[in-house]
C-alpha positions as a Python dict, from the first residue, in 0.01 Angstrom:
ca = {
    (1, 'X'): (0, 0, 0),
    (2, 'X'): (263, -200, -191),
    (3, 'X'): (319, -429, 73),
    (4, 'X'): (-56, -535, 62),
    (5, 'X'): (-10, -592, -355),
    (6, 'X'): (251, -816, -251),
    (7, 'X'): (66, -977, -103),
    (8, 'X'): (-224, -964, -342),
    (9, 'X'): (43, -1149, -586),
    (10, 'X'): (63, -1413, -282),
    (11, 'X'): (-252, -1509, -306),
    (12, 'X'): (-283, -1474, -676),
    (13, 'X'): (6, -1779, -694),
    (14, 'X'): (-156, -2024, -417),
    (15, 'X'): (-498, -2028, -612),
    (16, 'X'): (-363, -2039, -929),
    (17, 'X'): (-347, -2418, -922),
    (18, 'X'): (-739, -2396, -799),
    (19, 'X'): (-1073, -2340, -1060),
    (20, 'X'): (-1050, -2002, -1184),
    (21, 'X'): (-1351, -1841, -1062),
    (22, 'X'): (-1233, -1848, -690),
    (23, 'X'): (-967, -1544, -765),
    (24, 'X'): (-1311, -1299, -888),
    (25, 'X'): (-1534, -1473, -623),
    (26, 'X'): (-1230, -1259, -360),
    (27, 'X'): (-1176, -923, -565),
    (28, 'X'): (-1596, -945, -483),
    (29, 'X'): (-1594, -948, -173),
    (30, 'X'): (-1288, -715, -80),
    (31, 'X'): (-1477, -493, -257),
    (32, 'X'): (-1816, -497, -84),
    (33, 'X'): (-1623, -494, 238),
    (34, 'X'): (-1476, -139, 103),
    (35, 'X'): (-1858, -52, -59),
    (36, 'X'): (-2063, -183, 231),
    (37, 'X'): (-1897, -278, 561),
    (38, 'X'): (-1954, -20, 857),
    (39, 'X'): (-1630, -160, 1065),
    (40, 'X'): (-1351, -13, 973),
    (41, 'X'): (-1038, -267, 795),
    (42, 'X'): (-701, -258, 692),
    (43, 'X'): (-677, -416, 380),
    (44, 'X'): (-325, -591, 467),
    (45, 'X'): (-512, -773, 786),
    (46, 'X'): (-777, -814, 583),
    (47, 'X'): (-520, -1023, 341),
    (48, 'X'): (-329, -1206, 619),
    (49, 'X'): (-677, -1296, 732),
    (50, 'X'): (-735, -1506, 388),
    (51, 'X'): (-410, -1673, 375),
    (52, 'X'): (-476, -1754, 770),
    (53, 'X'): (-781, -1832, 650),
    (54, 'X'): (-663, -2044, 382),
    (55, 'X'): (-414, -2266, 632),
    (56, 'X'): (-610, -2308, 858),
    (57, 'X'): (-863, -2485, 646),
    (58, 'X'): (-663, -2807, 585),
    (59, 'X'): (-510, -2804, 898),
    (60, 'X'): (-672, -2616, 1194),
    (61, 'X'): (-312, -2612, 1392),
    (62, 'X'): (-85, -2426, 1094),
    (63, 'X'): (6, -2092, 1089),
    (64, 'X'): (112, -1812, 854),
    (65, 'X'): (364, -1578, 948),
    (66, 'X'): (336, -1198, 839),
    (67, 'X'): (682, -994, 791),
    (68, 'X'): (702, -895, 1222),
    (69, 'X'): (646, -1295, 1291),
    (70, 'X'): (853, -1461, 1094),
    (71, 'X'): (1124, -1189, 1159),
    (72, 'X'): (1079, -1221, 1589),
    (73, 'X'): (1060, -1592, 1549),
    (74, 'X'): (1253, -1727, 1282),
    (75, 'X'): (1480, -1499, 1114),
    (76, 'X'): (1609, -1245, 1359),
    (77, 'X'): (1984, -1309, 1481),
    (78, 'X'): (1893, -1021, 1800),
    (79, 'X'): (1862, -1104, 2125),
    (80, 'X'): (1473, -1168, 2180),
    (81, 'X'): (1366, -1104, 2530),
    (82, 'X'): (1048, -1212, 2678),
    (83, 'X'): (870, -1270, 3048),
    (84, 'X'): (846, -1604, 3075),
    (85, 'X'): (537, -1744, 2990),
    (86, 'X'): (312, -2054, 2816),
    (87, 'X'): (-5, -2012, 2678),
    (88, 'X'): (-305, -2141, 2515),
    (89, 'X'): (-527, -1995, 2327),
    (90, 'X'): (-964, -2115, 2342),
    (91, 'X'): (-1245, -1886, 2163),
    (92, 'X'): (-1030, -1615, 2085),
    (93, 'X'): (-880, -1574, 2476),
    (94, 'X'): (-534, -1644, 2533),
    (95, 'X'): (-450, -1769, 2874),
    (96, 'X'): (-163, -1844, 3079),
    (97, 'X'): (-52, -2296, 3085),
    (98, 'X'): (200, -2257, 3297),
    (99, 'X'): (465, -2003, 3485),
    (100, 'X'): (874, -2012, 3425),
    (101, 'X'): (1054, -2027, 3705),
    (102, 'X'): (1217, -1721, 3843),
    (103, 'X'): (1037, -1513, 3511),
    (104, 'X'): (913, -1172, 3507),
    (105, 'X'): (621, -1338, 3460),
    (106, 'X'): (619, -1527, 3814),
    (107, 'X'): (753, -1187, 4008),
    (108, 'X'): (458, -1023, 3881),
    (109, 'X'): (260, -1293, 4054),
    (110, 'X'): (145, -1431, 3635),
    (111, 'X'): (-68, -1731, 3686),
    (112, 'X'): (-189, -2095, 3527),
    (113, 'X'): (-537, -1996, 3476),
    (114, 'X'): (-487, -1610, 3422),
    (115, 'X'): (-630, -1452, 3127),
    (116, 'X'): (-402, -1205, 2932),
    (117, 'X'): (-671, -927, 2825),
    (118, 'X'): (-451, -683, 2661),
    (119, 'X'): (-94, -617, 2577),
    (120, 'X'): (49, -257, 2578),
    (121, 'X'): (-327, -148, 2531),
    (122, 'X'): (-410, -375, 2172),
    (123, 'X'): (-745, -603, 2312),
    (124, 'X'): (-582, -961, 2248),
    (125, 'X'): (-902, -1161, 2156),
    (126, 'X'): (-812, -904, 1819),
    (127, 'X'): (-478, -1154, 1781),
    (128, 'X'): (-358, -1433, 1649),
    (129, 'X'): (-168, -1673, 1884),
    (130, 'X'): (112, -1567, 1698),
    (131, 'X'): (65, -1217, 1775),
    (132, 'X'): (16, -1279, 2149),
    (133, 'X'): (348, -1439, 2150),
    (134, 'X'): (515, -1169, 1888),
    (135, 'X'): (399, -888, 2081),
    (136, 'X'): (502, -1004, 2436),
    (137, 'X'): (869, -1066, 2328),
    (138, 'X'): (1120, -762, 2286),
    (139, 'X'): (1418, -644, 2332),
    (140, 'X'): (1602, -712, 2679),
    (141, 'X'): (1427, -428, 2907),
    (142, 'X'): (1143, -303, 2714),
    (143, 'X'): (882, -273, 2863),
    (144, 'X'): (588, -424, 2846),
    (145, 'X'): (199, -343, 2953),
    (146, 'X'): (-65, -601, 3031),
    (147, 'X'): (-417, -622, 3149),
    (148, 'X'): (-479, -936, 3281),
    (149, 'X'): (-811, -1179, 3454),
    (150, 'X'): (-782, -1415, 3731),
    (151, 'X'): (-1085, -1708, 3719),
    (152, 'X'): (-1443, -1605, 3798),
    (153, 'X'): (-1326, -1279, 3836),
    (154, 'X'): (-1434, -954, 3564),
    (155, 'X'): (-1153, -681, 3748),
    (156, 'X'): (-874, -645, 3527),
    (157, 'X'): (-522, -554, 3688),
    (158, 'X'): (-272, -392, 3537),
    (159, 'X'): (-21, -542, 3562),
    (160, 'X'): (359, -355, 3455),
    (161, 'X'): (685, -596, 3355),
    (162, 'X'): (1007, -545, 3175),
    (163, 'X'): (1101, -852, 2944),
    (164, 'X'): (1415, -1041, 3000),
    (165, 'X'): (1594, -1327, 2827),
    (166, 'X'): (1448, -1647, 3034),
    (167, 'X'): (1606, -1948, 3073),
    (168, 'X'): (1447, -2297, 3026),
    (169, 'X'): (1518, -2608, 3165),
    (170, 'X'): (1501, -2796, 2907),
    (171, 'X'): (1507, -3112, 3169),
    (172, 'X'): (1442, -3121, 3523),
    (173, 'X'): (1553, -3408, 3753),
    (174, 'X'): (1571, -3573, 4140),
    (175, 'X'): (1513, -3827, 4327),
    (176, 'X'): (1243, -4014, 4539),
    (177, 'X'): (1278, -4236, 4782),
    (178, 'X'): (1320, -4549, 4747),
    (179, 'X'): (1561, -4502, 4434),
    (180, 'X'): (1324, -4348, 4260),
    (181, 'X'): (1436, -4156, 3978),
    (182, 'X'): (1216, -3823, 3854),
    (183, 'X'): (1266, -3673, 3511),
    (184, 'X'): (1040, -3365, 3334),
    (185, 'X'): (1080, -3261, 2974),
    (186, 'X'): (939, -2934, 2874),
    (187, 'X'): (1017, -3023, 2511),
    (188, 'X'): (1174, -3174, 2286),
    (189, 'X'): (1515, -2946, 2097),
    (190, 'X'): (1758, -3024, 1993),
    (191, 'X'): (1972, -3101, 2254),
    (192, 'X'): (1784, -3337, 2485),
    (193, 'X'): (1890, -3637, 2398),
    (194, 'X'): (2259, -3593, 2524),
    (195, 'X'): (2033, -3377, 2807),
    (196, 'X'): (1894, -3618, 2919),
    (197, 'X'): (2144, -3915, 2889),
    (198, 'X'): (2367, -3615, 3144),
    (199, 'X'): (2127, -3610, 3336),
    (200, 'X'): (2003, -3951, 3428),
    (201, 'X'): (2388, -4037, 3409),
    (202, 'X'): (2451, -3890, 3724),
    (203, 'X'): (2125, -3955, 3903),
    (204, 'X'): (2240, -4324, 3842),
    (205, 'X'): (2561, -4238, 3952),
    (206, 'X'): (2536, -4062, 4298),
    (207, 'X'): (2270, -4362, 4374),
    (208, 'X'): (2555, -4636, 4321),
    (209, 'X'): (2387, -4790, 4039),
    (210, 'X'): (2030, -4817, 4138),
    (211, 'X'): (1777, -4721, 4011),
    (212, 'X'): (1455, -4911, 4084),
    (213, 'X'): (1157, -4652, 3898),
    (214, 'X'): (1152, -4391, 3667),
    (215, 'X'): (900, -4156, 3644),
    (216, 'X'): (912, -3982, 3252),
    (217, 'X'): (698, -3632, 3346),
    (218, 'X'): (530, -3515, 2968),
    (219, 'X'): (284, -3253, 3121),
    (220, 'X'): (288, -2964, 2928),
    (221, 'X'): (508, -2989, 2699),
    (222, 'X'): (412, -2950, 2347),
    (223, 'X'): (579, -3164, 2161),
    (224, 'X'): (907, -3012, 1915),
    (225, 'X'): (1150, -3208, 1715),
    (226, 'X'): (992, -3524, 1613),
    (227, 'X'): (1401, -3753, 1611),
    (228, 'X'): (1396, -3586, 1938),
    (229, 'X'): (1015, -3830, 2044),
    (230, 'X'): (1204, -4112, 1847),
    (231, 'X'): (1567, -4033, 2015),
    (232, 'X'): (1422, -4099, 2396),
    (233, 'X'): (1143, -4407, 2336),
    (234, 'X'): (1403, -4595, 2158),
    (235, 'X'): (1628, -4514, 2509),
    (236, 'X'): (1326, -4777, 2677),
    (237, 'X'): (1373, -5083, 2470),
    (238, 'X'): (1534, -5306, 2263),
    (239, 'X'): (1761, -5265, 2011),
    (240, 'X'): (1608, -5227, 1645),
    (241, 'X'): (1178, -5208, 1740),
    (242, 'X'): (997, -5009, 1567),
    (243, 'X'): (912, -4667, 1665),
    (244, 'X'): (666, -4510, 1452),
    (245, 'X'): (594, -4469, 1035),
    (246, 'X'): (591, -4164, 837),
    (247, 'X'): (366, -4096, 577),
    (248, 'X'): (323, -3761, 366),
    (249, 'X'): (48, -3719, 119),
    (250, 'X'): (312, -3879, -180),
    (251, 'X'): (169, -4253, -210),
    (252, 'X'): (619, -4379, -210),
    (253, 'X'): (673, -4077, 69),
    (254, 'X'): (682, -4328, 406),
    (255, 'X'): (962, -4362, 631),
    (256, 'X'): (1010, -4684, 965),
    (257, 'X'): (1198, -4568, 1242),
    (258, 'X'): (1342, -4791, 1438),
    (259, 'X'): (1506, -4775, 1732),
    (260, 'X'): (1897, -4731, 1595),
    (261, 'X'): (2064, -4406, 1678),
    (262, 'X'): (2087, -4350, 1260),
    (263, 'X'): (1748, -4314, 1257),
    (264, 'X'): (1765, -4013, 1542),
    (265, 'X'): (2055, -3825, 1467),
    (266, 'X'): (2195, -3995, 1761),
    (267, 'X'): (2498, -4241, 1613),
    (268, 'X'): (2761, -3979, 1864),
    (269, 'X'): (2598, -4051, 2251),
    (270, 'X'): (2622, -4464, 2138),
    (271, 'X'): (2887, -4524, 2405),
    (272, 'X'): (2652, -4312, 2636),
    (273, 'X'): (2348, -4539, 2547),
    (274, 'X'): (2505, -4828, 2606),
    (275, 'X'): (2625, -4749, 2970),
    (276, 'X'): (2294, -4659, 3116),
    (277, 'X'): (2051, -5007, 2907),
    (278, 'X'): (1932, -5031, 3279),
    (279, 'X'): (1673, -4787, 3127),
    (280, 'X'): (1528, -5082, 2870),
    (281, 'X'): (1384, -5265, 3140),
    (282, 'X'): (1343, -4989, 3459),
    (283, 'X'): (974, -5002, 3585),
    (284, 'X'): (884, -4645, 3382),
    (285, 'X'): (588, -4469, 3436),
    (286, 'X'): (478, -4200, 3206),
    (287, 'X'): (266, -3862, 3361),
    (288, 'X'): (97, -3715, 3061),
    (289, 'X'): (-223, -3430, 3058),
    (290, 'X'): (-406, -3234, 2761),
    (291, 'X'): (-120, -3037, 2728),
    (292, 'X'): (102, -3334, 2638),
    (293, 'X'): (103, -3324, 2209),
    (294, 'X'): (354, -3395, 1977),
    (295, 'X'): (720, -3575, 1996),
    (296, 'X'): (482, -3624, 2389),
    (297, 'X'): (305, -3811, 2248),
    (298, 'X'): (509, -4053, 2048),
    (299, 'X'): (737, -4123, 2341),
    (300, 'X'): (339, -4222, 2537),
    (301, 'X'): (177, -4400, 2220),
    (302, 'X'): (427, -4647, 2133),
    (303, 'X'): (582, -4702, 2508),
    (304, 'X'): (253, -4803, 2626),
    (305, 'X'): (215, -4994, 2312),
    (306, 'X'): (523, -5272, 2432),
    (307, 'X'): (356, -5286, 2733),
    (308, 'X'): (690, -5100, 2868),
    (309, 'X'): (527, -4763, 3032),
    (310, 'X'): (247, -4740, 3250),
    (311, 'X'): (78, -4400, 3142),
    (312, 'X'): (-55, -4191, 3434),
    (313, 'X'): (-277, -3868, 3380),
    (314, 'X'): (-543, -3752, 3139),
    (315, 'X'): (-593, -3799, 2744),
    (316, 'X'): (-313, -3621, 2537),
    (317, 'X'): (-389, -3394, 2293),
    (318, 'X'): (-405, -3589, 2053),
    (319, 'X'): (-242, -3491, 1744),
    (320, 'X'): (-71, -3716, 1479),
    (321, 'X'): (96, -3438, 1212),
    (322, 'X'): (386, -3336, 1119),
    (323, 'X'): (426, -2924, 1050),
    (324, 'X'): (719, -2809, 805),
    (325, 'X'): (785, -2405, 796),
    (326, 'X'): (742, -2288, 417),
    (327, 'X'): (931, -1901, 382),
    (328, 'X'): (735, -1743, 67),
    (329, 'X'): (929, -1564, -160),
    (330, 'X'): (676, -1308, -214),
    (331, 'X'): (802, -1078, 71),
    (332, 'X'): (952, -1189, 451),
    (333, 'X'): (690, -1447, 535),
    (334, 'X'): (604, -1770, 518),
    (335, 'X'): (315, -2038, 623),
    (336, 'X'): (342, -2384, 763),
    (337, 'X'): (93, -2702, 788),
    (338, 'X'): (110, -2999, 797),
    (339, 'X'): (277, -3230, 588),
    (340, 'X'): (323, -3567, 768),
    (341, 'X'): (132, -3804, 906),
    (342, 'X'): (258, -3996, 1212),
    (343, 'X'): (150, -4348, 1333),
    (344, 'X'): (216, -4660, 1575),
    (345, 'X'): (400, -4987, 1451),
    (346, 'X'): (114, -5101, 1519),
    (347, 'X'): (-78, -4892, 1263),
    (348, 'X'): (-258, -4657, 1548),
    (349, 'X'): (-269, -4294, 1541),
    (350, 'X'): (-382, -4094, 1854),
    (351, 'X'): (-595, -3824, 1669),
    (352, 'X'): (-799, -3699, 1757),
    (353, 'X'): (-879, -3888, 2149),
    (354, 'X'): (-526, -3871, 2230),
    (355, 'X'): (-287, -4113, 2435),
    (356, 'X'): (-575, -4273, 2709),
    (357, 'X'): (-361, -4272, 3053),
    (358, 'X'): (-304, -4620, 3209),
    (359, 'X'): (-492, -4508, 3561),
    (360, 'X'): (-696, -4163, 3412),
    (361, 'X'): (-605, -3972, 3681),
    (362, 'X'): (-702, -3552, 3686),
    (363, 'X'): (-515, -3302, 3891),
    (364, 'X'): (-749, -3122, 4127),
    (365, 'X'): (-592, -2778, 4263),
    (366, 'X'): (-261, -2656, 4297),
    (367, 'X'): (-172, -2777, 4649),
    (368, 'X'): (-84, -3150, 4571),
    (369, 'X'): (42, -3269, 4234),
    (370, 'X'): (-164, -3577, 4264),
    (371, 'X'): (-75, -3754, 3915),
    (372, 'X'): (255, -3783, 4079),
    (373, 'X'): (187, -3953, 4436),
    (374, 'X'): (-38, -4210, 4262),
    (375, 'X'): (277, -4260, 3985),
    (376, 'X'): (544, -4337, 4374),
    (377, 'X'): (258, -4559, 4528),
    (378, 'X'): (234, -4743, 4199),
    (379, 'X'): (594, -4810, 4166),
    (380, 'X'): (700, -4812, 4523),
    (381, 'X'): (448, -5140, 4482),
    (382, 'X'): (672, -5287, 4231),
}
């Protein structure tokens, strides 16, 4: 009950600037639920749903992180293990978006499109996305039981797994015939720029400084640190080119980011960037899909606008905002919601349609990577 009143004080704080009749309205609804609801309910869960509803009303991608979620995702210094899944949620159902190689999930034969029905006996449809993520994580070598179902199948599958520290390759790269470089970026993290520079330099050296084209694969990349996206974009543009404009709700709070190392914390990498100046002119294809979001859309939208890259795939997610995490003082929890919006140098937004590919191709089945094959054919004609 003490935690409930902690949440109650949180709600009072959040609505204090609102019309004075809103809080009595909340109290009346809670009282009616207590007196008349045929369904069992938990007061703490009720309050959390209320706070989460407020966040979702101003940002559909916003999040309320309760104590356990905030501790697991942001505060804990203990090693956190998982099973190696990227997930997506549709209509309160949670599906596997992709599986990390050599992870417990891959060894258990979990595949893209599988639905996660239960986690350790808890029905997933009753959980928020962050609760699902938190439930899948735990101490290294701890056990977890999932109930899953395959697409177009009603037969449940029980899977027993052991959580492990899962290592995800931030960037993977290789060379195709005719000196075409392929680089896949899984997310835009703090180390994306130096890792990318290292990988591309290795390919460049092993090819005796001959790269005739490049494929940048941003499919299933959810974004990450937006300045990392600015940094990657800058590699393919001439110096001092405008990259994007960022505005908050405050009229005077806006900033233009240019292709300058100072704008994306890349000063220490300036020499390595200059050594790969061929990137500013190399024929470039970017692969995207509906799950390419955030910084993936910055890279794709800006380079497409400058006619610097050919985009192949399906329209991207369509998100033109940046979120900020706000720890709350009433208890160990936090809220996260959009606080700024970005646009291309010409003032264009990717919301709501996303980046529309130059060549629109949908992946059919798992056997052959059709967008990748189209990218190779396109560059081999150059």
